[in-house]
C-alpha atoms as one frame of an Amber mdcrd trajectory, in Angstrom:
protein
   0.013  -0.110  -0.326   1.848   3.582  -1.224   1.691   6.456   0.875  -0.411
   8.160  -1.011  -3.400   5.196  -0.798  -2.612   5.569   3.017  -2.940   9.362
   3.806  -6.268   9.280   1.166  -7.520   6.206   3.908  -5.993   7.802   6.778
  -8.505  11.531   5.938 -11.159   9.829   5.387 -11.722   7.836   8.724 -10.533
  11.083  10.379 -14.100  12.554   7.624 -11.664  15.338   6.506 -11.774  16.723
   3.198  -8.509  17.752   0.488  -9.080  21.617   1.548  -9.298  20.371   5.618
  -6.180  18.404   5.799  -4.848  21.401   3.794  -5.544  24.346   6.339  -4.292
  21.572   9.145  -0.369  21.205   7.402  -0.758  24.697   5.945  -0.625  23.668
   2.345  -2.494  23.935  -0.693  -5.218  21.711  -1.759  -3.701  20.685  -4.460
  -0.222  19.785  -2.408  -2.519  17.227  -0.317  -3.959  15.854  -3.892  -0.478
  15.390  -5.345   0.591  13.325  -1.735  -2.380  11.266  -2.858  -2.536  10.539
  -6.397   1.507   9.585  -5.246   2.800  12.403  -7.734   4.720  13.906  -4.970
   6.258  13.377  -1.766   5.158  15.268   1.974   9.182  16.224   3.541   9.454
  14.737   7.076   8.110  17.708   8.467   4.519  17.020   7.076   4.266  13.823
   7.699   5.437  13.647  11.307   2.255  16.333  11.268   0.537  14.051   9.343
   1.144  11.405  11.328   0.315  12.597  14.722  -3.080  14.211  13.377  -3.603
  10.528  12.393  -2.482   9.112  15.399  -0.821   6.586  14.097   3.324   5.981
  13.079   5.618   7.136  10.979   5.736   3.392   9.762   1.987   2.256   9.601
   2.463   5.722   7.574   4.438   5.416   5.285   3.746   1.066   4.221   0.534
   0.778   5.913   1.637  -1.820   8.667  -1.724  -2.762  10.777  -0.409  -1.871
  14.066   0.041  -5.179  16.224  -2.858  -6.661  18.294  -2.199  -6.034  22.143
  -2.844  -9.983  23.656  -4.277  -9.038  27.420  -3.946 -11.320  29.261  -5.098
 -12.091  32.904  -3.391 -11.513  35.933  -2.213 -14.058  37.546  -3.448 -14.262
  41.409  -0.109 -14.985  43.166  -1.173 -16.324  46.663   1.048 -14.817  49.428
   3.713 -16.601  50.627   2.317 -17.791  54.393   5.731 -16.332  56.415   8.222
 -18.092  58.391   7.258 -17.556  61.750   3.295 -18.786  61.549   4.599 -21.615
  59.577   6.614 -21.998  63.588   3.851 -20.794  65.130   1.414 -23.806  63.151
   3.711 -26.866  64.050   4.812 -25.523  67.994   0.951 -26.157  68.167   0.886
 -29.833  66.885   3.567 -30.331  69.123   1.366 -28.653  72.214  -0.999 -30.550
  71.303   1.157 -34.142  71.012   2.836 -32.879  74.621  -1.091 -32.431  75.891
  -2.002 -35.709  74.357   0.010 -38.292  74.770   0.772 -37.736  78.673  -3.275
 -36.990  79.074  -3.854 -39.935  77.122  -1.436 -42.202  80.055  -4.071 -40.224
  83.443  -0.584 -37.702  83.700  -3.555 -34.519  82.556  -1.559 -32.017  85.245
   2.085 -33.081  83.395   1.035 -33.086  79.933  -0.775 -29.658  80.175   3.049
 -28.512  82.298   4.238 -29.417  79.055   1.639 -28.049  76.679   1.788 -24.382
  77.684   5.763 -23.830  77.015   4.933 -24.803  72.937   1.144 -23.248  73.372
   3.337 -19.584  73.994   5.560 -20.245  72.003   3.193 -20.822  68.967   1.516
 -17.262  70.106   4.392 -14.938  69.800   5.048 -16.385  67.272   1.758 -15.370
  65.389   1.738 -12.253  67.068   4.937 -11.291  67.359   6.609  -9.999  63.762
   9.826  -8.208  64.899  12.457 -10.863  66.854   9.818 -14.126  67.550  12.995
 -16.345  68.783  14.149 -13.868  71.027  10.944 -13.225  72.821  10.569 -17.622
  72.330  13.389 -17.963  74.338  11.969 -15.750  77.271   8.677 -17.167  77.677
  10.726 -21.227  77.588  12.996 -19.912  80.155  10.423 -17.828  82.134   7.786
 -20.937  81.855   9.802 -23.232  82.661  11.044 -21.495  85.499   8.280 -20.662
  87.380   7.423 -24.997  86.737  11.007 -25.338  88.361  10.180 -22.875  91.151
   6.740 -23.723  92.072   7.154 -28.061  91.377  10.842 -28.204  93.313  11.783
 -24.588  94.697  15.270 -24.041  92.363  16.028 -20.909  91.269  18.947 -19.045
  89.411  19.925 -17.585  93.423  21.112 -21.148  94.231  24.443 -20.601  93.378
  24.955 -18.610  95.556  25.005 -21.733  97.459  27.939 -23.004  96.119  30.497
 -23.656  97.802  28.196 -23.985 100.857  25.538 -25.830  99.199  24.477 -28.346
 102.712  22.318 -25.470 103.324  20.284 -26.174 100.441  19.972 -29.831 100.458
  21.475 -31.400  97.898  24.364 -30.319  95.637  21.637 -30.871  92.578  19.928
 -27.739  93.258  23.062 -26.028  92.828  24.438 -27.633  89.966  21.083 -27.026
  88.456  21.442 -22.989  89.397  23.757 -22.559  87.798  22.553 -24.138  84.959
  20.040 -21.232  85.221  22.159 -18.723  85.310  23.876 -19.211  81.955  20.690
 -19.531  79.992  19.939 -16.573  81.816  23.103 -14.830  80.413  23.007 -16.340
  77.121  18.840 -14.406  77.068  20.825 -11.428  78.182  22.739 -11.263  75.425
  21.522 -12.418  72.851  18.824  -9.658  74.103  22.194  -6.988  73.765  22.932
  -8.309  70.062  19.137  -8.781  68.856  19.292  -4.601  69.586  22.062  -3.672
  67.648  21.451  -1.652  65.979  18.915   0.510  68.552  19.965   4.123  68.929
  19.680   5.088  72.620  21.495   8.573  73.154  23.367   8.801  76.036  21.515
  12.389  76.837  20.162  13.889  80.271  16.463  12.517  79.809  17.674   9.169
  78.801  20.388   8.862  81.639  17.654   9.531  83.670  16.014   6.436  82.202
  18.275   4.072  83.331  19.265   5.196  86.270  15.523   4.428  87.214  15.297
   1.359  85.360  19.129  -0.266  87.812  17.187   1.797  90.708  14.086  -1.239
  90.461  15.991  -3.731  89.034  17.963  -3.150  92.884  14.828  -2.810  94.808
  12.991  -5.330  93.026  16.113  -7.927  94.017  16.378  -6.106  97.382  12.800
  -7.193  97.970  13.153 -11.407  97.282  15.695 -11.948 100.896  12.637 -11.103
 103.442  10.447 -12.661 101.819  12.512 -15.842 101.464  13.065 -15.398 105.162
   9.310 -16.235 105.897   8.949 -19.227 103.398  11.769 -20.349 106.432   9.931
 -19.109 109.538   7.887 -22.201 111.596   4.327 -23.049 110.936   3.669 -20.452
 108.269  -0.278 -21.153 106.873   0.311 -23.016 103.585  -2.416 -20.223 102.135
   0.261 -17.298 103.333   3.256 -19.649 102.252   2.219 -20.196  98.428   0.938
 -16.599  98.463   5.220 -15.445  99.228   5.926 -17.640  96.769   3.815 -16.114
  94.494   5.274 -12.773  95.463   8.984 -14.203  95.075   8.186 -15.870  91.586
   7.296 -12.165  90.075   9.753 -10.316  91.743  12.179 -12.673  90.177  10.519
 -12.172  87.037  10.205  -8.956  86.881  13.479  -8.593  88.391  15.099 -10.925
  85.259  12.421  -8.074  82.577  14.893  -4.869  84.148  18.126  -6.313  84.200
  17.964  -7.473  80.090  15.985  -4.108  79.635  18.302  -1.966  81.578  21.439
  -4.387  80.451  20.466  -3.574  76.467  20.005  -0.097  77.257  23.310  -0.155
  79.025  25.599  -1.168  76.253  23.165   1.048  73.899  24.030   3.905  75.190
  27.850   3.454  75.436  27.777   2.244  71.792  26.450   5.701  71.332  28.994
   7.682  73.427  31.453   6.327  72.195  30.789   6.360  68.462  30.135  10.479
  69.349  33.588  10.948  70.908  36.069   8.784  67.914
């Protein structure tokens, strides 16, 4: 198909006369007539105006090639993948179910509950917490085990102070278990500090006051447990009072551990910020 034929066809599609097209292009009607009969060829500037007017490319105007048909493909629906923490949460829920089902089937429902609670708590954390779920699961698992050990056997990490006088606690197994708990706490504290290595806590006056308050609260909780522990050794203490005192010591111990982790992490971050500002 020649250029003149294309111009004539496209002009007719736009419902323009030769005079109308000549007026738009600022040429005479005779020039348009010569173009359509292939007696002459418009210059490049006129060709550009013709392609813009007809809404086609230069190649389509000159050769008459049909524009490629765009095939619209339906969008592919990609289902979002499940985050790894939720997969871990599902696995933990299944483990909690098995930990509860097997002992319960053998007649020990209380043991089943005790074994299932850590898995259940960690599964809930994996579903609800987006940042650092592994760290919080480790803390939750330790604190849950700490509660069960304390109420079941009276073992606490504080007993490692009796390493060289284990006769006062009755058996060296207690001090050995206390050392294991202490090492676990140390690992959790190191993991917490390293996990917040990018957290900014500049050495300002306000942050300094916050840090001092945290350390004071930690020391207050630690000092609070000593006189309460002495009350537990008092003769003829009622059972209800003993359980209440044990619960108070337990809550004070957990609170002191949480405060220690927060205060230690903020202290390390403040020291790092101070060192970076003095380089």
